[in-house]
BAFI-3210 file (N, C-alpha, C; in Angstrom, 3 decimals, decimal comma, padded with zeros to 6 digits):
// residues 323
n [1|2|3|4|5|6|7|8|9|10|11|12|13|14|15|16|17|18|19|20|21|22|23|24|25|26|27|28|29|30|31|32|33|34|35|36|37|38|39|40|41|42|43|44|45|46|47|48|49|50|51|52|53|54|55|56|57|58|59|60|61|62|63|64|65|66|67|68|69|70|71|72|73|74|75|76|77|78|79|80|81|82|83|84|85|86|87|88|89|90|91|92|93|94|95|96|97|98|99|100|101|102|103|104|105|106|107|108|109|110|111|112|113|114|115|116|117|118|119|120|121|122|123|124|125|126|127|128|129|130|131|132|133|134|135|136|137|138|139|140|141|142|143|144|145|146|147|148|149|150|151|152|153|154|155|156|157|158|159|160|161|162|163|164|165|166|167|168|169|170|171|172|173|174|175|176|177|178|179|180|181|182|183|184|185|186|187|188|189|190|191|192|193|194|195|196|197|198|199|200|201|202|203|204|205|206|207|208|209|210|211|212|213|214|215|216|217|218|219|220|221|222|223|224|225|226|227|228|229|230|231|232|233|234|235|236|237|238|239|240|241|242|243|244|245|246|247|248|249|250|251|252|253|254|255|256|257|258|259|260|261|262|263|264|265|266|267|268|269|270|271|272|273|274|275|276|277|278|279|280|281|282|283|284|285|286|287|288|289|290|291|292|293|294|295|296|297|298|299|300|301|302|303|304|305|306|307|308|309|310|311|312|313|314|315|316|317|318|319|320|321|322|323]
n.u [000,839|000,619|002,199|000,679|000,163|000,664|-001,380|-001,629|-003,162|-005,625|-006,650|-007,703|-010,220|-012,489|-014,466|-015,086|-016,420|-014,502|-013,341|-012,336|-010,123|-008,696|-005,706|-005,402|-003,452|-001,843|-001,678|000,608|000,758|002,698|005,836|005,289|002,588|-000,573|-002,359|-005,497|-007,647|-006,992|-006,719|-009,377|-010,715|-009,486|-010,330|-012,896|-013,080|-012,060|-013,962|-016,105|-015,241|-015,652|-014,121|-013,234|-012,233|-009,301|-008,002|-005,300|-003,398|-000,290|000,272|-000,893|000,908|000,641|002,172|003,772|002,263|000,767|-001,596|-003,659|-003,645|-004,197|-006,832|-008,123|-007,982|-009,701|-012,201|-012,542|-012,658|-015,086|-016,835|-016,739|-017,576|-020,167|-022,534|-021,085|-018,936|-015,698|-012,292|-009,780|-006,513|-005,511|-003,131|-000,440|002,197|005,231|008,084|010,897|010,718|008,640|005,557|002,451|-000,057|-003,103|-004,831|-003,912|-004,440|-007,214|-007,868|-007,146|-008,797|-011,344|-011,409|-011,639|-013,979|-015,863|-016,009|-017,187|-015,884|-014,146|-011,712|-008,331|-006,040|-002,947|000,262|002,483|005,419|004,889|002,680|003,570|005,863|005,210|004,561|002,975|000,389|-000,290|-000,332|-002,678|-004,483|-004,316|-005,406|-007,999|-008,750|-008,661|-010,827|-012,963|-013,303|-014,517|-016,946|-016,237|-013,147|-010,232|-007,357|-003,772|-000,804|002,558|005,697|009,119|010,264|008,557|008,084|009,823|008,633|006,981|005,601|005,307|002,877|002,549|000,854|-000,823|-001,381|-002,727|-004,952|-006,004|-006,812|-008,894|-010,739|-011,895|-014,761|-015,212|-013,218|-012,967|-011,381|-007,999|-005,139|-002,449|000,905|003,446|004,783|005,067|003,981|003,524|003,064|000,696|-001,042|-001,216|-002,670|-005,037|-005,908|-006,165|-008,206|-010,354|-010,824|-011,306|-012,925|-014,809|-016,072|-014,189|-012,017|-009,091|-006,923|-004,888|-001,768|000,176|001,917|003,533|002,468|-000,221|-002,145|-002,964|-005,613|-006,882|-006,789|-008,391|-007,896|-008,886|-008,230|-006,089|-004,485|-001,599|-000,748|-003,001|-003,860|-002,660|-004,271|-007,248|-009,397|-008,630|-007,947|-010,529|-011,759|-010,134|-010,967|-013,595|-013,390|-012,341|-014,514|-016,339|-015,235|-013,612|-010,933|-009,454|-008,708|-006,213|-004,291|-004,521|-003,933|-001,309|000,016|-000,536|000,811|003,464|003,833|003,653|006,026|008,013|007,513|007,519|009,995|013,113|014,187|011,403|009,342|009,487|007,674|005,574|006,304|006,516|003,812|002,906|004,175|003,085|000,320|000,364|001,250|-001,105|-002,671|-004,156|-003,104|-001,828|000,901|003,857|004,883|006,055|005,543|007,953|009,635|009,699|011,087|012,418|012,118|014,282|014,698|014,703|012,612|010,347|009,891|009,601|007,264|005,447|005,434|004,439|001,861|000,877|000,850|-001,139|-003,194|-004,016|-004,354|-001,357|000,581|003,229|004,997|007,127|009,323]
n.v [-001,189|002,261|005,081|007,841|011,287|013,728|016,067|017,693|019,792|019,677|017,542|018,232|018,217|020,144|020,754|018,185|015,289|013,605|010,317|008,972|006,695|005,378|004,001|002,229|002,756|000,337|000,245|-000,116|-001,042|-002,034|-003,744|-005,964|-006,225|-005,539|-002,513|-002,724|-001,062|001,569|001,173|000,341|002,791|004,484|003,379|003,926|006,785|007,411|006,515|008,038|010,505|010,470|009,043|005,905|003,152|001,248|-001,761|-004,037|-003,280|-002,071|-000,073|-001,200|-003,129|-005,569|-007,599|-008,362|-009,549|-012,393|-015,063|-015,191|-012,635|-010,915|-011,917|-011,128|-008,316|-007,991|-008,959|-007,150|-004,738|-005,091|-005,218|-002,730|-001,079|-001,887|-002,234|-000,707|000,158|-001,266|-001,716|-004,252|-005,610|-008,242|-010,356|-012,264|-014,080|-014,894|-016,177|-015,156|-016,299|-017,965|-019,702|-018,386|-018,287|-019,148|-020,387|-019,507|-016,707|-017,011|-017,891|-015,723|-013,812|-014,904|-014,626|-011,892|-011,224|-012,741|-011,289|-009,122|-007,276|-005,498|-006,834|-005,753|-006,421|-007,390|-007,400|-010,164|-012,162|-014,350|-013,513|-011,067|-011,881|-012,985|-013,068|-010,298|-011,067|-013,243|-012,219|-010,624|-012,606|-014,032|-012,100|-012,179|-014,755|-014,442|-012,664|-014,449|-015,214|-013,385|-010,808|-008,111|-006,250|-004,456|-003,628|-003,376|-001,845|-001,364|000,365|-000,880|000,412|000,381|-002,388|-005,493|-007,331|-005,784|-004,232|-002,053|-001,809|-002,405|-000,356|-001,973|-004,150|-002,656|-001,859|-004,331|-004,958|-003,104|-004,077|-006,169|-006,930|-007,174|-005,871|-002,982|-000,776|000,433|000,785|002,962|003,146|004,320|006,551|008,445|011,061|011,160|008,551|008,040|009,871|008,907|006,535|007,650|008,852|006,631|005,287|007,088|006,731|003,938|002,846|004,626|004,536|003,176|003,409|005,198|004,955|007,018|006,232|007,985|009,377|011,563|013,280|014,283|015,891|014,747|014,223|016,379|015,864|013,809|011,514|009,282|008,317|006,079|006,034|005,973|008,141|009,632|008,450|009,805|012,031|011,853|013,423|015,964|015,411|014,759|017,213|018,756|017,482|018,167|020,896|020,977|019,896|021,850|023,985|025,717|027,830|027,321|024,751|024,564|025,670|023,981|021,493|021,971|021,981|019,465|018,089|018,753|017,441|014,840|014,728|014,908|012,561|010,434|010,023|008,424|005,727|004,530|002,718|003,475|005,415|004,571|004,628|007,399|008,080|006,915|008,422|010,971|010,581|009,860|012,234|013,725|012,710|010,440|007,912|005,492|005,048|005,481|003,288|000,787|-002,033|-004,485|-005,291|-003,198|-000,321|002,598|006,130|009,044|010,617|013,377|013,995|014,380|016,964|018,422|017,170|018,018|020,778|020,825|019,864|021,952|023,961|022,889|023,425|021,878|020,329|019,562|017,465|017,949|015,356|012,856|010,124]
n.w [-000,026|-000,844|000,669|002,339|001,143|003,479|005,006|007,581|008,596|007,339|008,499|010,993|013,354|014,530|017,539|018,015|019,663|021,966|022,477|025,357|026,722|029,630|030,839|033,792|036,612|038,560|042,003|044,765|048,269|049,913|049,370|046,828|047,511|046,571|046,389|046,951|047,663|046,932|044,265|043,447|044,049|042,193|039,664|039,947|040,130|037,654|035,862|036,736|035,991|033,392|031,514|030,076|031,935|031,544|032,298|033,508|031,635|030,190|032,009|034,305|034,831|033,438|032,192|034,225|036,116|037,718|036,660|038,541|039,907|037,668|037,175|039,484|039,311|037,053|038,279|040,499|039,113|037,587|039,766|040,863|038,861|038,087|035,751|033,994|031,286|030,431|029,518|028,914|029,122|026,891|027,318|026,226|027,169|025,741|024,004|021,964|018,722|019,132|018,210|016,889|019,343|019,519|021,342|023,852|023,618|023,370|025,972|027,604|026,519|027,081|029,863|030,201|028,812|030,098|032,485|031,640|030,121|027,427|025,198|024,760|022,493|023,190|021,649|020,845|020,606|019,024|017,564|016,252|014,946|012,475|008,847|007,035|005,974|007,448|010,032|009,851|009,358|011,758|013,531|012,500|013,245|016,048|016,249|016,199|018,698|020,282|020,670|020,145|019,916|020,618|018,638|018,849|018,352|018,947|019,521|019,814|021,927|023,968|024,445|023,820|022,155|020,557|017,583|014,957|012,646|009,057|006,724|005,219|006,937|008,881|007,362|006,875|009,561|009,889|008,277|009,575|011,104|013,939|015,073|016,621|016,750|017,009|019,036|018,672|019,035|018,250|018,872|016,883|014,941|012,137|011,365|012,629|011,635|009,036|009,495|010,337|007,986|006,392|007,789|007,465|004,827|004,497|006,613|008,316|010,860|012,429|015,185|015,825|018,327|019,996|021,288|022,015|024,185|024,024|022,322|022,863|021,719|019,518|019,406|018,262|015,558|014,925|016,214|018,913|022,331|024,142|026,737|029,011|030,382|031,061|033,392|035,447|035,852|035,311|035,660|034,685|032,054|031,139|031,385|029,621|027,181|027,114|026,693|024,138|022,689|023,070|021,740|023,165|023,894|026,166|026,005|024,875|026,650|028,858|027,727|027,006|029,519|030,537|028,592|029,134|031,552|030,410|028,810|030,711|032,183|030,444|029,516|028,726|030,899|029,376|030,542|033,248|033,726|035,103|037,760|037,964|037,722|040,074|042,040|041,431|041,839|044,435|045,597|045,063|046,835|046,360|046,490|048,773|048,986|046,939|045,746|043,342|041,136|041,896|039,799|038,033|036,547|038,182|039,017|039,775|042,955|042,714|040,843|042,290|043,258|040,769|039,701|041,658|041,179|038,599|039,078|040,570|038,548|037,172|038,760|040,925|044,076|045,604|047,675|050,115|050,314|051,553|050,499]
ca.u [-000,035|001,324|002,048|-000,166|000,554|000,033|-001,768|-002,214|-004,202|-006,829|-007,235|-008,207|-011,627|-012,865|-015,617|-015,463|-016,463|-013,441|-013,536|-011,109|-009,838|-007,522|-005,137|-005,413|-002,234|-002,043|-000,871|001,040|000,902|003,878|006,469|004,530|001,189|-001,355|-003,265|-006,723|-008,616|-006,666|-007,050|-010,825|-011,081|-009,080|-011,176|-014,268|-012,934|-011,791|-015,279|-016,909|-014,787|-016,179|-013,290|-013,460|-011,095|-008,706|-007,141|-004,414|-002,637|001,045|000,204|-001,136|001,916|-000,012|003,131|004,436|001,307|000,377|-002,974|-004,585|-003,823|-004,968|-008,201|-008,760|-008,121|-011,003|-013,408|-012,816|-013,244|-016,467|-017,684|-016,754|-018,314|-021,405|-022,749|-020,363|-017,933|-014,287|-011,446|-008,706|-005,417|-005,417|-001,655|000,149|003,645|005,948|009,564|011,313|010,660|007,478|004,555|001,319|-000,803|-004,438|-005,456|-003,604|-005,220|-008,642|-007,953|-007,069|-010,088|-012,505|-011,446|-012,013|-015,401|-016,752|-016,075|-018,031|-014,953|-013,771|-010,306|-007,344|-005,163|-001,473|001,105|003,306|006,443|004,274|001,880|004,297|006,902|004,728|004,365|001,803|-000,819|-000,455|-000,775|-004,083|-005,291|-004,383|-006,439|-009,340|-009,048|-008,968|-012,083|-013,914|-013,164|-015,155|-017,883|-015,510|-011,899|-009,287|-006,053|-002,739|000,554|003,476|007,053|009,956|010,611|007,613|008,128|010,580|007,723|006,172|005,824|004,517|002,495|002,473|-000,573|-001,557|-001,889|-003,683|-006,227|-006,597|-007,634|-010,145|-011,756|-012,409|-015,788|-015,172|-012,168|-013,637|-010,380|-006,668|-004,307|-001,276|001,920|004,741|005,347|005,273|002,720|003,224|002,449|-000,726|-001,793|-001,542|-003,712|-006,331|-006,378|-006,629|-009,458|-011,375|-011,056|-011,720|-013,885|-014,934|-016,387|-013,088|-011,352|-007,637|-006,676|-003,520|-001,003|001,401|001,989|004,383|001,682|-001,586|-002,999|-003,454|-007,131|-007,309|-006,799|-009,372|-007,707|-009,290|-006,984|-005,947|-003,185|-001,167|-000,592|-004,343|-004,052|-002,244|-005,242|-008,404|-010,349|-008,203|-008,072|-011,873|-012,012|-009,531|-011,777|-014,831|-013,024|-012,348|-015,816|-017,065|-014,582|-013,036|-009,535|-008,712|-008,195|-004,745|-003,455|-004,540|-003,235|000,134|000,665|-000,569|001,974|004,667|003,817|004,023|007,405|008,806|007,342|007,709|011,426|013,840|013,536|009,964|008,491|009,511|006,578|004,620|006,715|006,126|002,348|002,565|004,522|002,107|-000,928|000,552|001,200|-002,457|-003,534|-004,926|-002,462|-001,228|002,294|004,313|005,650|005,659|005,961|009,478|010,424|009,485|012,114|012,024|012,667|015,067|013,983|014,541|011,470|009,161|009,678|009,115|005,946|004,626|005,254|003,462|000,639|000,432|000,517|-002,529|-004,190|-004,503|-003,581|-000,207|001,091|004,710|005,173|008,444|009,250]
ca.v [-000,014|003,419|006,044|009,081|012,666|014,159|017,515|017,632|020,843|019,194|016,482|018,809|018,037|020,957|020,529|016,736|014,578|012,711|009,184|008,797|005,467|005,653|002,944|002,420|002,264|-000,651|000,716|-001,016|-000,377|-002,590|-004,525|-007,178|-006,145|-004,543|-001,615|-002,802|000,087|002,755|000,746|000,502|004,214|005,135|002,900|004,629|008,252|007,545|006,423|009,234|011,666|010,342|008,219|004,544|002,620|000,032|-002,396|-005,012|-002,761|-001,903|000,781|-001,989|-004,196|-006,848|-008,583|-008,868|-010,148|-013,800|-015,240|-014,944|-011,213|-010,391|-012,227|-010,324|-007,058|-007,974|-009,049|-005,963|-003,739|-005,288|-004,993|-001,312|-000,352|-002,494|-002,445|000,207|-000,446|-001,244|-002,522|-004,936|-006,202|-009,689|-010,495|-013,627|-014,056|-015,924|-016,078|-014,886|-017,456|-018,698|-019,664|-017,775|-019,130|-018,760|-020,971|-018,643|-015,559|-017,337|-018,008|-014,357|-013,081|-015,447|-014,113|-010,543|-011,136|-013,307|-010,282|-008,038|-006,252|-005,625|-007,002|-004,966|-007,488|-007,112|-008,149|-011,122|-012,631|-015,331|-012,626|-010,050|-012,461|-013,544|-012,127|-009,445|-011,753|-014,255|-011,391|-010,302|-013,898|-014,281|-011,280|-012,730|-015,918|-013,850|-012,114|-015,497|-015,533|-012,378|-010,011|-006,976|-006,105|-003,275|-004,008|-002,647|-001,860|-000,496|000,305|-001,648|001,165|-000,090|-003,899|-006,084|-007,998|-004,927|-004,098|-001,040|-002,645|-001,795|000,073|-003,128|-004,873|-001,788|-001,928|-005,638|-004,899|-002,291|-004,983|-007,256|-006,148|-007,253|-005,031|-001,650|000,327|000,008|001,683|003,209|003,659|004,375|007,909|009,205|011,695|010,879|007,242|008,060|010,583|007,935|005,687|008,426|009,019|005,353|005,073|007,903|006,255|002,525|002,534|005,852|004,285|002,591|004,385|005,171|005,468|007,374|005,867|008,780|010,243|012,727|014,134|014,057|016,832|013,959|014,217|017,368|015,418|012,738|010,307|009,193|007,939|005,031|006,562|005,797|009,514|010,053|007,929|010,844|013,159|011,580|014,584|017,049|014,932|014,898|018,646|019,133|016,968|018,939|022,152|020,791|019,751|023,170|025,055|026,622|027,983|026,871|023,496|024,631|025,847|022,773|020,483|022,207|021,623|017,989|017,555|018,942|016,237|013,698|014,838|014,555|011,207|009,342|010,055|007,121|004,583|004,814|002,063|004,105|006,390|004,041|005,204|008,892|008,056|006,610|009,625|012,049|010,222|009,890|013,681|014,198|012,137|009,440|006,587|005,342|005,054|005,550|002,061|000,223|-003,397|-004,585|-005,409|-002,045|000,684|003,755|007,548|009,639|011,431|014,766|014,117|014,687|018,414|018,777|016,758|018,863|021,984|020,654|019,791|023,379|024,545|022,317|024,056|020,866|020,262|018,622|017,516|017,720|014,075|012,150|008,895]
ca.w [-000,005|-000,971|001,780|002,068|001,249|004,713|005,237|008,956|008,859|006,711|009,338|012,283|013,639|015,616|018,232|018,073|021,004|022,022|023,372|026,148|027,534|030,515|031,436|035,186|037,405|039,752|043,062|045,819|049,519|050,426|048,314|046,380|048,058|045,810|047,174|046,226|047,975|046,092|042,872|043,160|044,005|040,956|038,658|040,107|039,777|036,191|035,171|037,172|035,166|031,928|030,779|030,188|032,451|030,855|033,295|033,079|030,577|030,597|033,144|035,250|034,938|033,001|031,857|035,376|037,001|037,489|036,190|039,618|040,039|036,580|037,307|040,569|038,782|036,304|039,033|041,205|038,173|037,328|040,976|041,142|037,758|037,841|034,289|033,193|030,291|030,739|028,531|029,584|028,178|026,692|027,220|026,070|027,364|025,008|023,790|020,524|017,919|019,417|017,212|017,299|020,197|019,562|022,564|024,919|023,458|023,687|027,375|028,061|026,007|027,788|031,223|030,074|028,316|031,210|033,471|031,040|029,572|026,030|025,173|024,000|022,181|023,225|020,748|021,419|019,706|018,100|016,616|015,402|014,111|011,220|007,663|007,134|005,795|008,548|011,157|009,671|009,584|013,253|014,121|012,112|014,151|017,317|016,173|016,345|020,153|021,086|019,873|019,847|020,500|020,108|018,332|019,556|017,880|019,741|019,217|020,727|023,011|024,981|024,654|022,793|021,234|019,858|016,165|014,256|011,493|007,758|006,404|004,720|008,135|009,362|006,564|007,218|010,845|009,607|007,512|010,497|011,788|015,417|015,530|016,617|016,713|017,348|019,682|017,956|020,029|017,601|019,188|015,682|014,447|010,747|011,137|013,138|010,592|007,921|009,938|010,386|006,639|005,981|008,464|006,820|003,433|004,519|007,616|009,114|012,315|013,080|016,012|016,077|019,725|020,139|022,560|021,916|025,419|023,732|021,428|023,268|021,053|018,330|019,362|017,380|014,167|014,772|017,048|020,266|023,075|025,168|027,326|030,408|030,910|031,588|034,756|036,373|036,030|034,509|035,848|033,883|030,698|030,735|031,212|028,301|026,170|027,089|026,169|022,636|022,117|023,222|021,081|024,182|023,788|027,352|025,622|024,494|027,872|029,743|027,004|027,115|030,859|030,541|027,717|029,846|032,347|029,527|028,324|031,791|032,803|029,408|029,068|028,892|030,318|029,252|031,471|034,562|033,822|036,132|039,005|037,917|038,064|041,398|042,792|041,180|042,446|045,893|045,954|044,988|047,971|045,885|046,778|050,090|048,702|045,468|045,383|042,142|041,067|042,159|038,578|037,131|036,796|039,005|038,779|040,808|043,987|042,246|040,104|043,100|043,231|039,585|039,638|042,529|040,518|037,463|039,784|041,005|037,365|036,713|039,743|041,786|045,413|045,711|048,983|050,298|050,939|051,419|049,827]
c.u [000,902|001,164|001,051|000,603|-000,139|-000,096|-002,435|-003,319|-005,596|-007,471|-007,865|-009,740|-012,119|-014,242|-016,103|-015,550|-015,383|-013,756|-012,272|-011,177|-008,620|-007,011|-004,952|-004,066|-002,657|-001,107|-000,414|001,167|002,114|004,579|005,780|003,109|000,479|-002,307|-004,613|-007,738|-008,268|-006,984|-008,530|-011,251|-010,652|-009,846|-012,464|-014,134|-012,601|-013,173|-016,199|-016,470|-015,289|-015,244|-013,590|-012,199|-010,629|-007,782|-006,313|-003,707|-001,176|001,168|-000,168|-000,370|001,398|001,026|003,997|003,511|001,074|-001,125|-003,907|-004,723|-004,517|-006,472|-008,894|-008,876|-009,495|-012,207|-013,665|-013,214|-014,667|-017,353|-017,832|-017,609|-019,776|-021,523|-021,975|-019,311|-016,541|-013,493|-010,338|-007,713|-005,477|-003,908|-001,331|001,584|004,350|007,312|009,780|011,349|009,439|006,460|003,327|000,337|-002,257|-005,125|-005,071|-004,312|-006,756|-008,864|-008,024|-008,399|-011,290|-012,538|-011,900|-013,541|-016,304|-016,942|-016,793|-017,165|-014,775|-012,204|-009,518|-006,299|-003,680|-000,857|001,994|004,297|005,767|003,299|002,589|005,412|006,557|004,731|003,115|000,511|-001,203|-000,900|-002,211|-004,889|-005,353|-005,358|-007,862|-009,722|-009,305|-010,384|-013,298|-014,071|-014,073|-016,002|-017,142|-014,108|-011,236|-007,985|-005,091|-001,403|001,350|004,952|007,879|010,347|009,733|007,783|008,915|009,872|006,866|006,507|004,813|004,179|002,564|001,068|-001,377|-002,128|-002,957|-005,011|-006,870|-007,423|-008,900|-011,151|-012,303|-013,470|-015,710|-014,171|-012,628|-012,649|-009,057|-005,898|-002,889|-000,178|003,280|005,556|005,664|003,951|002,418|002,571|000,953|-001,484|-002,162|-002,617|-005,068|-006,808|-006,866|-008,000|-010,601|-011,740|-011,787|-012,891|-014,087|-015,246|-015,322|-012,353|-009,882|-007,445|-005,168|-002,908|000,250|001,272|002,864|003,648|000,238|-002,590|-003,350|-005,092|-007,675|-007,476|-007,691|-009,071|-008,522|-008,076|-007,168|-004,547|-002,935|-001,029|-001,892|-004,595|-003,587|-003,336|-006,446|-009,366|-009,983|-008,202|-009,584|-012,258|-011,408|-010,444|-013,040|-014,549|-012,950|-013,610|-016,566|-016,405|-013,847|-011,555|-008,740|-008,221|-006,612|-003,739|-003,372|-003,787|-001,788|000,773|000,640|000,570|003,289|004,947|004,197|005,423|008,393|008,709|007,533|009,010|011,981|014,286|012,036|009,116|008,499|008,491|005,609|004,969|006,382|004,672|002,130|003,018|003,477|000,787|-000,850|000,595|-000,309|-003,282|-004,419|-004,416|-001,942|000,252|002,653|005,133|005,092|005,948|007,493|010,271|010,275|010,537|011,553|012,625|013,426|014,218|013,760|013,282|010,254|008,827|009,152|007,653|005,000|004,397|004,320|001,998|-000,005|000,111|-000,886|-003,631|-004,832|-003,734|-002,511|000,388|002,554|004,976|006,570|008,219|008,525]
c.v [001,296|004,318|007,155|010,400|013,329|015,604|017,598|018,628|020,441|018,171|016,998|018,744|018,866|020,510|019,089|016,221|013,563|011,511|008,929|007,528|005,628|004,381|003,134|001,868|001,309|-000,197|-000,389|-000,256|-000,937|-003,370|-005,771|-007,185|-005,057|-003,796|-001,574|-001,622|001,243|002,336|000,915|001,936|004,854|004,648|003,705|006,126|008,423|007,487|007,607|010,439|011,610|009,587|006,769|003,856|001,369|-000,504|-003,532|-004,579|-002,623|-001,084|-000,027|-003,270|-005,555|-007,965|-009,053|-009,447|-011,556|-013,833|-014,770|-013,466|-010,570|-010,726|-011,348|-008,904|-006,928|-007,973|-007,785|-004,791|-003,819|-004,960|-003,510|-000,561|-000,800|-002,840|-001,561|-000,450|-000,393|-002,024|-003,184|-005,563|-007,671|-009,891|-011,938|-013,472|-015,162|-015,513|-015,719|-016,256|-018,323|-018,681|-018,912|-018,680|-018,724|-019,199|-020,075|-017,292|-015,807|-017,349|-016,568|-013,585|-013,560|-014,878|-012,684|-010,425|-011,710|-012,303|-009,048|-006,963|-006,465|-005,885|-006,023|-006,064|-007,018|-007,982|-009,153|-011,476|-013,482|-014,577|-011,864|-010,648|-013,122|-012,538|-011,432|-010,270|-012,673|-013,405|-011,003|-011,493|-014,298|-013,417|-011,694|-013,956|-015,435|-013,362|-013,206|-015,850|-014,482|-011,507|-008,666|-006,944|-004,877|-003,927|-003,119|-002,893|-000,971|-000,712|-000,504|-000,887|000,841|-001,526|-004,488|-006,935|-007,045|-004,748|-003,063|-001,658|-001,752|-001,281|-001,050|-003,873|-003,946|-001,815|-003,320|-005,627|-004,179|-003,118|-006,085|-006,561|-006,166|-006,304|-003,560|-000,498|-000,290|001,145|001,813|003,847|003,581|005,595|008,723|009,772|011,261|009,600|007,272|008,820|009,746|007,031|006,390|008,605|007,696|005,010|005,842|007,400|004,809|002,267|003,642|005,595|003,521|003,679|004,148|005,838|005,700|006,813|006,756|009,808|011,468|013,655|013,938|014,911|016,016|013,953|015,351|016,900|014,262|011,493|010,410|008,772|006,711|005,242|006,074|007,119|010,021|009,603|008,920|011,812|012,884|012,818|015,642|016,663|015,108|016,350|019,173|018,671|017,715|020,409|022,074|020,724|021,087|024,216|026,079|026,757|027,520|025,491|023,576|024,841|024,635|021,666|020,672|021,748|020,085|017,379|017,669|017,746|014,957|013,670|014,488|013,059|010,057|009,481|008,640|006,981|004,685|003,986|002,652|005,165|005,939|004,452|006,697|008,974|007,866|007,761|010,715|011,795|010,218|011,394|014,223|013,680|010,966|007,964|006,612|005,505|005,295|004,427|001,548|-001,277|-003,512|-004,865|-004,358|-001,032|001,927|005,040|008,015|010,509|012,829|015,059|014,648|016,252|018,996|018,345|017,582|020,173|021,940|020,562|021,173|024,179|024,130|022,743|022,918|020,773|019,161|018,709|017,331|016,555|013,551|010,886|007,791]
c.w [000,012|000,355|001,318|001,970|002,367|004,706|006,543|009,144|008,419|007,538|010,701|012,243|014,820|016,260|018,188|019,426|020,980|022,938|024,027|026,857|028,323|031,148|032,978|035,823|038,393|040,869|043,988|047,123|050,345|049,229|048,003|046,877|047,357|046,743|046,552|046,478|047,121|044,567|042,542|043,166|042,766|039,775|038,754|039,692|038,306|035,508|035,527|036,342|033,717|031,049|031,094|030,784|031,587|031,911|032,710|031,693|030,998|031,855|034,429|035,402|034,434|032,667|033,088|036,426|036,654|037,086|037,345|039,850|038,896|036,648|038,454|040,123|037,980|037,318|039,848|040,384|037,924|038,539|041,163|040,074|037,472|036,482|033,437|032,438|030,839|029,658|029,433|028,621|028,041|026,361|027,138|026,151|026,647|024,778|022,349|019,844|018,137|018,226|017,811|018,170|020,422|020,843|023,667|024,844|023,780|025,283|027,959|027,692|026,843|029,264|031,201|029,741|029,368|032,314|032,942|030,341|028,094|025,947|024,374|023,724|022,152|022,107|021,588|020,301|018,611|017,102|015,683|014,588|012,848|010,111|007,782|007,056|006,903|009,777|011,049|009,849|011,079|013,892|013,711|012,983|015,654|017,305|016,377|017,770|020,979|020,055|019,328|020,464|019,959|019,775|018,974|018,795|018,610|019,406|020,246|021,941|024,210|025,372|023,600|021,838|020,337|018,394|015,655|012,887|010,181|007,541|005,927|005,920|008,779|008,676|006,758|008,512|010,673|008,902|008,356|011,368|013,369|015,964|015,472|016,603|017,062|017,965|018,951|018,819|019,400|018,164|018,068|015,128|013,038|010,510|011,586|012,253|009,444|008,273|010,033|009,010|006,092|006,539|007,760|005,472|003,525|005,363|008,635|010,538|013,066|013,889|016,060|017,468|019,811|021,451|022,629|023,149|025,168|022,753|021,659|022,563|019,704|018,308|018,516|015,960|014,013|015,459|018,375|021,087|023,955|025,763|028,779|031,080|031,623|032,977|035,832|036,737|035,047|034,517|034,858|032,408|030,221|030,568|029,953|027,182|025,983|026,462|024,592|022,013|022,003|022,411|021,920|024,068|024,970|027,067|025,548|025,791|028,754|029,044|027,010|028,454|030,948|029,610|028,317|030,849|031,628|029,180|029,479|032,130|031,774|028,842|029,289|030,388|030,487|030,257|032,927|034,681|034,908|037,581|039,154|038,244|039,411|042,353|042,665|041,897|043,989|046,364|045,904|046,201|047,633|046,065|048,148|049,977|047,273|045,090|044,025|042,141|041,167|040,945|037,616|037,495|037,502|038,516|039,935|041,720|043,510|041,431|041,018|043,084|041,935|039,315|040,532|041,865|039,324|037,981|040,114|039,674|036,797|037,752|040,546|042,948|045,266|047,117|049,132|051,088|050,667|050,667|050,670]
res [x|x|x|x|x|x|x|x|x|x|x|x|x|x|x|x|x|x|x|x|x|x|x|x|x|x|x|x|x|x|x|x|x|x|x|x|x|x|x|x|x|x|x|x|x|x|x|x|x|x|x|x|x|x|x|x|x|x|x|x|x|x|x|x|x|x|x|x|x|x|x|x|x|x|x|x|x|x|x|x|x|x|x|x|x|x|x|x|x|x|x|x|x|x|x|x|x|x|x|x|x|x|x|x|x|x|x|x|x|x|x|x|x|x|x|x|x|x|x|x|x|x|x|x|x|x|x|x|x|x|x|x|x|x|x|x|x|x|x|x|x|x|x|x|x|x|x|x|x|x|x|x|x|x|x|x|x|x|x|x|x|x|x|x|x|x|x|x|x|x|x|x|x|x|x|x|x|x|x|x|x|x|x|x|x|x|x|x|x|x|x|x|x|x|x|x|x|x|x|x|x|x|x|x|x|x|x|x|x|x|x|x|x|x|x|x|x|x|x|x|x|x|x|x|x|x|x|x|x|x|x|x|x|x|x|x|x|x|x|x|x|x|x|x|x|x|x|x|x|x|x|x|x|x|x|x|x|x|x|x|x|x|x|x|x|x|x|x|x|x|x|x|x|x|x|x|x|x|x|x|x|x|x|x|x|x|x|x|x|x|x|x|x|x|x|x|x|x|x|x|x|x|x|x|x|x|x|x|x|x|x|x|x|x|x|x|x|x|x|x|x|x|x]
***
């Protein structure tokens, strides 16, 4: 498939209602001990803000949790939300050179759908190691396991099994009715603009969910979002989205400061953003501690003062807490 000639200005969609999905941080109250009370509160406040929670995502350490913990996340999410919608990562852990494992995906999907959630299909070595036609065929087989799902492509900066697909694979996904959208996490605007243009041409109801935490204004061009950054401030992301729909210029000021937060917290090593989120939410008084999963990288102590200042720029209460 040929590349597109990109005219970003022509893609801007003013006063559009933005669909926001927020990946939920999984908090800890002691090493190895999940803070379920704070988790449930954060799921609830995210939904109350108007964003749809997404659990067992990278922000929720899905690749580091065992099956029992992932299952408890699902059940607690359903209990908190009642009949409300949520998304959840369908993760299959494998090794380089592995074959595509449909049975493992089916097991992950069944756990999500039985809890009333919609799967977000994580990539795996077995999935991304195939030729393009086989990748599309694999998603078509996944589609037989559920009524709806969201695809997911991500760069290797996020995960070694990640792959940014060709436009041919993207079009193949758009031609699968059960695939209602796809999260794009290349951290490149041009590739996401191409997907938006392809979407407009092939399937206008298909949603491109930006995963670009370094360009959260992609919503101006027709992207929706599934972000880890929004877990820092689901209330403010919802306010920003409302400003855009209303045509309120306050959108730009709020977006700029939220992007400042994204630039700081999604710097290398990128996975350490989860510690940034824990520190920020702890300073907001929303978490008991700022501990992370023991296998996840951390940020330096010096980040705390910067995060506190960003919070004050966002006009939210930030507490002077120690580690």
